C-alpha positions in Angstrom: 1.2 -10.8 39.7 4.9 -11.0 40.7 5.8 -10.2 37.0 3.6 -7.1 37.0 5.1 -5.8 40.2 8.6 -6.3 38.7 7.6 -4.3 35.6 6.3 -1.5 37.8 9.5 -1.5 39.8 11.5 -1.3 36.6 9.5 1.6 35.4 9.9 3.5 38.7 13.6 3.0 38.6 13.7 4.1 35.0 11.8 7.3 35.8 14.0 8.0 38.8 17.0 7.9 36.5 15.7 10.6 34.3 17.1 14.1 34.7 14.8 17.1 35.0 15.6 18.1 31.4 14.5 14.7 30.2 11.2 15.0 32.0 10.4 18.4 30.5 7.8 18.4 27.7 9.2 17.4 24.4 7.9 17.6 20.8 6.5 14.1 21.1 4.5 14.9 24.2 1.8 16.3 21.9 -0.1 14.0 19.6 -1.2 17.0 17.5 2.4 18.0 16.8 3.2 14.4 15.9 0.3 14.3 13.5 1.3 17.6 11.9 4.8 16.3 11.5 3.5 13.1 9.8 1.1 15.0 7.6 3.7 17.4 6.3 6.1 14.5 5.7 3.6 12.4 3.9 2.4 15.3 1.7 6.0 15.9 0.6 6.3 12.1 0.2 3.3 12.1 -2.1 4.8 14.8 -4.3 8.1 12.9 -4.6 6.4 9.6 -5.7 6.5 9.9 -9.5 6.8 6.2 -10.5 4.5 3.3 -11.4 4.4 0.4 -8.9 1.2 -1.7 -9.4 -1.7 -1.3 -11.8 -4.3 -1.5 -9.0 -3.0 1.9 -7.7 -4.7 3.5 -10.7 -7.1 1.0 -12.2 -8.9 -0.1 -9.0 -9.2 3.3 -7.3 -8.9 6.6 -9.1 -9.9 5.1 -12.5 -13.2 3.9 -11.0 -13.7 7.1 -9.2 -13.1 9.1 -12.4 -15.8 7.1 -14.1 -18.3 7.9 -11.3 -17.3 11.6 -11.1 -16.9 12.4 -14.8 -18.9 9.7 -16.6 -16.1 8.0 -18.4 -13.3 5.7 -17.3 -12.6 2.0 -17.7 -13.9 -0.8 -15.4 -11.7 -3.8 -15.4 -13.0 -7.4 -15.4 -13.0 -7.4 -11.5 -15.9 -4.9 -11.6 -17.8 -6.9 -14.1 -17.6 -10.1 -11.9 -18.3 -8.3 -8.6 -15.1 -9.0 -6.7 -14.4 -5.3 -5.8 -16.2 -3.0 -3.4 -17.0 0.6 -4.4 -16.1 1.7 -0.8 -12.5 2.5 -1.6 -12.9 4.3 -5.0 -15.8 6.4 -3.7 -13.3 8.2 -1.3 -11.8 9.9 -4.4 -15.1 11.0 -6.0 -15.6 14.1 -3.8 -12.0 15.1 -4.5 -12.6 14.9 -8.3 -15.9 16.8 -8.0 -14.2 19.5 -6.0 -11.3 19.9 -8.5 -13.8 20.1 -11.4 -15.9 22.7 -9.6 -12.8 24.8 -9.0 -11.5 24.3 -12.5 -8.3 22.8 -11.1 -8.6 19.5 -13.0 -5.4 20.0 -14.9 -3.1 17.1 -15.9 -0.6 17.8 -13.1 -3.3 18.2 -10.4 -5.2 15.1 -11.6 -2.0 13.2 -11.1 -1.0 14.5 -7.7 -4.4 15.1 -6.0 -5.3 11.4 -5.3 -1.9 10.8 -3.7 -2.2 14.0 -1.6 -5.5 12.7 -0.3 -3.9 9.3 0.5 -1.1 11.1 2.2 -3.6 12.4 4.8 -4.7 8.8 5.5 -1.0 7.7 5.6 -0.3 10.4 8.2 -3.2 9.0 10.3 -1.5 5.6 10.0 1.8 7.0 11.2 0.1 8.7 14.2 -1.5 5.4 15.2 1.8 3.6 14.7 3.2 6.0 17.3 0.2 5.6 19.6 0.1 1.9 19.4 3.8 1.5 20.2 3.3 4.0 23.1 0.6 1.9 24.7 2.6 -1.3 24.1 6.1 -0.2 24.9 6.0 3.4 26.2 6.9 6.8 24.9 10.6 6.2 24.7 10.0 3.4 22.1 7.2 5.2 20.3 9.4 8.0 19.0 11.8 5.4 17.5 8.9 3.3 16.1 7.7 6.5 14.4 11.2 7.1 13.1 11.3 3.6 11.7 7.9 4.0 10.0 8.9 7.3 8.4 12.4 6.3 7.3 11.6 2.8 5.9 12.0 2.9 2.1 9.0 0.7 1.4 6.6 2.7 3.6 7.8 5.9 1.8 7.4 4.2 -1.6 4.0 2.6 -1.0 2.0 4.3 1.8 0.9 7.4 -0.2 -0.1 5.3 -3.3 -3.8 5.0 -3.9 -3.8 1.2 -3.3 -6.5 -0.4 -1.2 -3.6 -2.1 0.6 -2.4 1.4 1.8 -5.7 2.3 3.3 -6.0 -1.3 4.7 -2.7 -0.7 6.5 -4.0 2.5 8.1 -7.2 0.9 9.3 -5.2 -2.1 10.7 -3.0 0.2 12.8 -6.0 2.2 14.1 -7.8 -1.0 15.0 -4.9 -2.7 16.7 -4.5 0.4 18.9 -8.1 0.0 20.2 -8.1 -3.8 20.6 -7.7 -4.5 24.4 -5.9 -7.8 23.8 -3.1 -6.1 21.8 -2.4 -3.5 24.6 0.2 -4.0 27.3 -2.1 -2.2 29.8 -4.5 -5.2 29.8 -7.5 -2.9 29.8 -10.8 -4.6 28.9 -12.7 -1.5 27.9 -15.8 -2.4 25.9 -15.8 0.9 24.1 -12.2 0.5 23.0 -13.0 -3.0 21.7 -16.0 -1.8 19.8 -13.9 0.9 18.0 -11.4 -1.8 17.3 -14.2 -3.9 15.8 -15.4 -1.1 13.6 -12.0 -0.3 12.1 -11.3 -4.0 11.6 -14.6 -4.5 9.8 -13.8 -1.5 7.6 -10.4 -3.0 6.8 -12.1 -6.2 5.8 -14.6 -4.3 3.6 -11.7 -2.6 1.8 -9.7 -5.8 1.5 -11.5 -9.0 2.4 -8.1 -10.8 2.9 -7.6 -8.5 5.9 -9.7 -11.1 7.7 -6.5 -13.1 8.1 -5.3 -10.5 10.6 -8.5 -10.2 12.5 -9.0 -13.9 12.8 -5.8 -14.0 14.8 -6.7 -11.0 16.9 -10.3 -12.2 17.4 -9.1 -15.5 18.7 -6.8 -13.8 21.2 -9.7 -11.6 22.4 -12.1 -14.5 22.5 -9.7 -16.6 24.7 -9.1 -13.6 27.0 -12.8 -12.5 27.2 -14.7 -13.3 30.4 -18.1 -13.4 28.9 -17.6 -15.0 25.5 -21.2 -15.1 24.4 -21.6 -11.4 25.1 -18.4 -10.7 23.0 -19.8 -12.8 20.1 -23.4 -11.8 20.0 -23.5 -8.3 21.5 -20.3 -6.9 20.0 -18.7 -8.8 17.1 -21.9 -9.9 15.4 -23.8 -6.6 15.5 -20.8 -4.5 14.4 -19.8 -7.0 11.7 -23.3 -7.2 10.3 -23.8 -3.4 10.4 -20.6 -2.7 8.4 -21.2 -5.6 6.0 -24.8 -4.5 5.5 -23.8 -0.9 4.8 -21.1 -1.9 2.3 -23.5 -4.4 0.6 -26.1 -1.6 0.3 -23.5 0.7 -1.2 -22.5 -1.9 -3.7 -26.1 -2.6 -4.4 -26.5 1.0 -5.4 -23.4 1.1 -7.5 -23.7 -2.3 -9.2 -27.4 -2.1 -9.6 -27.9 -5.6 -8.1 -27.4 -7.3 -4.8 -23.9 -8.7 -4.6 -21.7 -10.0 -1.8 -18.3 -8.7 -2.7 -16.3 -10.3 0.2 -17.6 -13.8 -0.8 -16.8 -13.3 -4.5 -13.3 -11.9 -3.6 -12.5 -14.9 -1.3 -13.9 -17.4 -3.8 -11.7 -16.1 -6.6 -8.5 -15.6 -4.6 -8.6 -18.5 -2.1 -11.0 -21.2 -3.3 -10.3 -21.0 -7.1 -6.7 -19.6 -6.9 -7.7 -17.1 -9.6 -4.7 -14.9 -8.6 -2.4 -17.6 -9.9 -3.2 -16.4 -13.4 -1.0 -13.4 -12.8 2.0 -15.5 -11.7 3.1 -17.6 -8.7 6.1 -17.7 -6.4 7.6 -20.4 -4.2 5.9 -20.9 -0.8 8.8 -19.4 1.1 8.9 -16.2 -1.0 7.5 -13.9 1.7 10.1 -15.1 4.3 13.1 -15.3 2.0 12.6 -12.4 -0.4 9.3 -10.4 -0.2 9.2 -9.2 3.4 13.0 -8.9 3.8 13.0 -6.6 0.8 10.2 -4.5 2.3 11.7 -4.1 5.8 15.2 -4.0 4.2 18.0 -2.8 6.6 15.6 -2.7 9.5 15.5 -6.5 9.5 18.2 -7.2 12.1 16.8 -4.4 14.3 13.3 -6.1 14.0 14.6 -9.5 15.0 16.6 -8.0 17.9 13.5 -6.0 19.0 11.4 -9.2 19.0 14.0 -11.0 21.2 14.5 -8.1 23.6 10.8 -7.1 24.0 9.4 -10.7 24.2 6.1 -9.3 22.8 5.1 -12.6 21.3 1.5 -11.5 20.5 2.8 -9.3 17.8 5.7 -11.6 16.7 3.1 -14.4 16.3 0.9 -12.0 14.3 3.7 -11.4 11.9 4.4 -15.1 11.5 0.7 -15.9 11.2 0.1 -13.4 8.3 3.3 -14.3 6.4 2.5 -18.0 6.9 -1.1 -17.9 5.7 -0.3 -15.6 2.7 2.5 -18.1 1.8 -0.1 -20.7 1.1 -1.4 -18.7 -1.8 0.4 -19.2 -5.1 0.1 -15.5 -6.3 2.2 -13.3 -4.0 2.9 -9.6 -4.0 4.8 -7.2 -1.7 1.7 -5.1 -1.1 -0.4 -8.0 0.3 1.6 -8.0 3.5 2.0 -4.3 3.8 -0.5 -4.1 6.8 2.0 -5.9 9.1 5.1 -4.0 8.0 4.5 -1.3 10.6 4.4 -4.1 13.3 7.9 -5.2 12.3 9.0 -1.5 12.3 7.7 -1.1 15.8 10.0 -3.9 16.9 12.8 -2.1 15.1 11.9 1.0 17.2 12.1 -1.0 20.4 15.7 -2.1 19.4 16.7 1.5 18.7 15.3 2.5 22.1 17.4 -0.2 23.8 20.5 1.1 21.9 19.7 4.6 23.1 19.1 3.5 26.7 19.9 -0.1 27.8 17.9 0.6 31.0 14.6 0.5 29.1 11.8 -1.1 31.2 11.2 -4.7 30.2 14.7 -5.1 28.7 17.0 -7.1 30.9 20.3 -5.6 29.6 22.7 -3.3 31.3 21.3 -0.4 33.2 22.0 3.0 31.7 24.2 5.5 33.4 22.9 8.7 34.9 25.4 10.6 33.0 25.0 8.8 29.7 25.5 10.7 26.5 22.4 12.0 24.7 23.4 10.0 21.7 25.9 7.2 22.0 28.3 6.2 19.2 26.3 3.0 18.8 23.1 5.0 18.2 24.8 7.3 15.8 26.1 4.4 13.8 22.7 2.7 13.8 21.0 5.9 12.5 23.6 6.5 9.8 23.3 2.9 8.7 19.5 3.0 8.5 19.3 6.4 6.8 22.2 5.7 4.4 20.5 2.5 3.2 16.8 3.6 3.1 16.9 7.1 1.8 18.7 6.3 -1.5 16.4 3.3 -2.0 13.3 5.3 -1.3 14.3 8.2 -3.7 15.4 5.8 -6.5 12.3 3.8 -6.4 10.0 6.8 -6.0 11.7 9.1 -8.6 13.5 6.9 -11.1 12.5 3.3 -11.4 9.4 2.8 -13.7 8.6 6.4 -14.1 7.9 6.0 -17.8 4.1 5.1 -17.6 3.2 8.2 -15.5 5.4 10.5 -17.7 3.9 9.2 -20.9 0.3 9.7 -19.6 1.2 13.2 -18.4 2.5 14.0 -21.9 -0.5 12.6 -23.6 -2.8 14.5 -21.3 -1.1 17.8 -22.2 -1.2 17.0 -25.9 -4.9 16.2 -25.6 -5.5 19.6 -23.9 -4.3 21.1 -27.2 -6.4 18.8 -29.4 -3.4 16.9 -30.7 -4.6 13.4 -29.7 -7.6 11.7 -31.3 -7.3 8.1 -30.1 -4.6 5.9 -28.5 -3.5 2.3 -28.7 -1.4 0.8 -25.9 0.8 -2.0 -27.2 2.1 -2.8 -23.8 1.4 -5.6 -21.2 -2.1 -4.9 -20.0 -2.6 -2.2 -17.4 1.0 -1.1 -17.8 0.1 2.6 -17.7 -2.5 4.7 -15.9 -5.6 5.4 -18.0 -8.5 7.9 -18.1 -7.9 9.1 -14.5 -4.6 10.7 -15.7 -5.5 11.5 -19.3 -8.7 13.2 -18.2 -10.1 13.5 -21.7 -12.9 11.4 -23.2 -11.0 10.0 -26.1 -11.1 6.5 -27.6 -8.4 4.4 -26.1 -7.5 0.7 -26.5 -5.2 -1.6 -24.5 -4.4 -5.3 -24.7 -6.9 -7.4 -22.7 -5.7 -9.9 -20.0 -9.0 -11.0 -18.5 -8.4 -14.4 -16.7 -9.9 -17.5 -18.4 -10.7 -20.9 -17.0 -9.6 -22.5 -20.4 -6.3 -24.4 -20.2 -3.7 -23.0 -22.5 -5.7 -19.9 -23.1 -3.6 -16.9 -24.3 -5.0 -13.4 -23.8 -4.3 -10.5 -26.1 -1.4 -9.3 -24.0 0.3 -12.7 -24.1 -0.3 -13.2 -27.9 1.2 -9.7 -28.6 4.3 -10.4 -26.5 4.8 -13.8 -28.3 4.3 -12.5 -31.8 4.1 -8.7 -32.0 4.5 -8.3 -35.8 1.6 -10.7 -36.8 -0.5 -9.3 -34.0 -0.2 -5.6 -35.1 -0.6 -6.6 -38.8 -3.9 -8.3 -38.0 -5.0 -5.4 -35.8 -4.3 -2.9 -38.6 -6.4 -5.0 -41.1 -9.4 -5.2 -38.8 -9.4 -1.8 -37.1 -8.7 1.8 -38.0 -5.3 3.0 -37.0 -5.0 5.3 -34.0 -3.4 8.7 -33.9 -1.0 7.6 -31.2 0.6 4.3 -30.2 2.4 3.7 -26.9 4.8 0.8 -26.5 8.0 -0.2 -24.6 11.3 -0.1 -26.4 11.6 -4.0 -26.1 8.6 -4.4 -28.5 9.5 -1.3 -30.5 12.7 -3.0 -31.7 10.5 -5.7 -33.4 7.8 -3.3 -34.7 9.8 -0.3 -35.9 9.8 -1.2 -39.6 6.1 -2.1 -39.5 5.2 1.1 -37.7 7.2 3.1 -40.3 5.3 1.3 -43.1 2.1 2.5 -41.6 3.4 6.1 -41.5 4.1 6.3 -37.8 7.1 8.3 -36.5 8.5 8.5 -33.0 7.2 11.5 -31.1 8.6 11.2 -27.6 10.6 8.7 -25.6 10.6 8.5 -21.8 13.0 6.7 -19.5 11.5 3.9 -17.6 14.0 1.5 -15.9 17.6 0.5 -15.5 16.9 -3.2 -14.9 14.3 -5.8 -15.9 10.6 -5.3 -15.0 8.7 -8.6 -15.2 9.9 -10.5 -18.3 12.3 -8.1 -20.0 14.1 -4.8 -19.7 11.7 -2.0 -20.3 14.3 0.7 -20.5 12.0 3.3 -22.1 8.5 3.8 -23.2 7.9 5.4 -26.6 5.0 7.4 -28.2 4.5 7.0 -31.9 2.3 9.4 -33.8 0.6 8.9 -37.2 2.0 11.4 -39.6 -1.3 11.7 -41.4 -2.9 13.2 -38.3 
């Protein structure tokens, strides 16, 4: 009780130090204006993202939606074994139907439209990052938390991509805002908690691994709850069962049989370590490489914000998520994307302290009544953050690994003019988008990489990378040659003579990367066309 009185006194002193000009309504006093700002920013963000990051962005969302909307598209092995829910891909189906109805389904629009839709979701996430930081730390921190969210290079690079992780991040922020135990106000509103439960359940339906976050939050809420049985049986259980039941019904309709996707997903990724088939990292990777790269130059500000604010609930949430994901062998940046905004909120707290050391809750020096609007420290901090994040965001979004999207855009235009009959992708599997960008019902073939339980099993992709010449020779003997072949320059060097012997010539070459991607440098991606076509 004494601590709460002390905080109230701090806030009163802080308010009394504000000048009349500071109390006047500002841009950030309206959530509508904040949302419009975020929406415009994210839509521009989506147009600037022109690179390839992860196959799931295309193959597990728009590709599946394209198959539903237009009747053709490839379903990867995950959809044949039932470890993916149709909930996420179905979000893009109305968009595709609308584009087709308006005759706007051109190659350019088909490439940009899904990310523009995701930009709307991302803007909602930005708004709730602002609202969450406002209820936890106050408006003075919220504006800097929003700045951190918008200016962070990885959020710029990833949040508008059509990954299920991107939508999971949005749902996580919305849910955390409603959870009473994650608010500083200490409110125990049942309605608020129910909304938190709904969005948490949706996050788990989109990505079952999101349960890692909600296990932590749920335990906090359970400890704090007065009537624990009521919480479990009248709130958590009904909402969880309702959302799970509706998603199961949806998947029953789409799969044609009853299937429990979350159970299959967790069995594959946790119990059988199926993800390890796609590579593993050291246990400490998220702490020493993964998350530091994502938060980038905000890292010292995040650490300082945790120390200054003493909001251990959120600090422990970060450690909990990074720690549990570290147990898994297969690790990716995007897996821990949902907690990146939490770290950026702490960065916003640190920036707010730099702006005004008299911030309530911070036991530093009190600010002067005549303090400058923007101190030299603040200017240096902002210059440092913008100078490090903007170049990184633009390079990764406009330059690094842009080849796969450029080549599919080219093939889509060629297909519009009837110049493409069939395509063979001699690349690591899922290295380019597929029908969702080509948007023509043409025969296409890529190298399979379906996981196998057999020890020492080599899939098509691995066999090709090990011995590309024998692989292509065998392929040419057993199957008809395609009109177009797509491959990276690394494999092209070994196959050029063989391709020439089969009457293929280079048609187009697209830049891809300046440095290694996965196993080798994939500097460019090349399209070969059969001269007999």
